[in-house]
C-alpha positions, 0 to 999 in steps of 0.5 A: 354512556353508563346504564342508569341504575334502577331505583332501590324499590325495583331493585328488591322486586327484581330479586323478589321476583327471581328468589321468591317466585323462580320467574325468568329474566324475560319475565321479570323485564316484562314485570319490572319494565327493563330489560332481560339483560338487566335483570339479569345482571342485577340476579348476578350481582346479588348472587356475588354479593351473597343476597337472597330473599328475603332481604334481612330486615336491617339492610337499607337501600344504601347498603344494598346499593353498596353491597350490588355495586361495590366500588373499585378496589383501591390502589394500583394493580402490581406490576406484571415482570417484564421479560429478560429481553437479553435472554430472548435475544440470545434465544432467537439466534437458535434455529426454529426458534421465533418470537412467537414460540418465546411469547408462549414460553413467556406467558407459560410462566407468567399467565398475567403477562403482557399480550403478544402484540406488546411483547413484539413492540418492546423486543423491537424497542430493545433491539433499537437500543443495542447498536446503530442500524441503516435503514434500507429502502426499496422501491416497488419492483426494484429488488428481489432477494433470492435463497435456499432456507437454512434447513431442509424439509423431509418428504415422506413417500406415502407408498414405501415410507422412504424420507428424503430431505427437500431444499426450500427455495425462498425469494421475497420482494425487498419493498413489499415482503411479498414471499415466493417458495418451493421445494426442490430436491437439490440445490444444483445450477437447474433446480435453482434457475428453474425455481427463479422461472416458476417464481418469475411466473408467479410473481406475473414480472421480473424485478430490475435486480436479483440479489442472491446469497454466496451460494454455489449455484449462483457464484464461480469465483471470488472477485473485486466487485458482485456488479457489472456486465452480466451474461445469461447462463444457458440454462436459462430459456433462449427467448425470455421476457427477463433479459434486463434484469440484473443479477447481484451477490449479497457478498461482495467477494464473489462473481455471479455464476448465472447471468443475463445479457 
């Protein structure tokens, strides 16, 4: 609810006490019977209007109120430029480019541009008009997607300064997008299996099915289907609570290399 305006008599008294007597906002508030915030607001409005004390003799109460409370500017504000969604879509195909980075570049060239949430929402709407898509529904605990990130990371030895490249293993649950990640020196079978063991320990359980990409540690040779009878690799512990988990490959042209009974 908007605050009721002071009478022009009290308004003039606020300006006199401030500009002629030099009282503080609290002192003015106590003398006039208003809040300190209200007193400060009237003083600030007077300064923006170029008013001081004494006020011009010919300044009427109506004119004083109009100058302290000017009407809003007429007309609609100029439309803000909309981003080039096609160019943004192409930029996102490049490595290490994210929507957040592209939004920062957009705001750098358009300081009065749209907020990040608007930017993301309208980009997704634009993408929705490109081509039909098939929505996938994942039940909780059903599927875990595993793969190595496309780019490795640098690991620097603090003692020698030696730089080595590490691979990043990533596992994401389909229903919640809850993610586990760790770094390893290779994408070999031992690191691949070990990453899954630690991933399951982190989640505190196993999914009904694993879906991995077509990487050498996960597949051996082409096959007509990626689903079927599954046997465990000897690299897995002999006693494990994860034997009921099935393994499938995202590419149907491969056969799993490591399996469970």
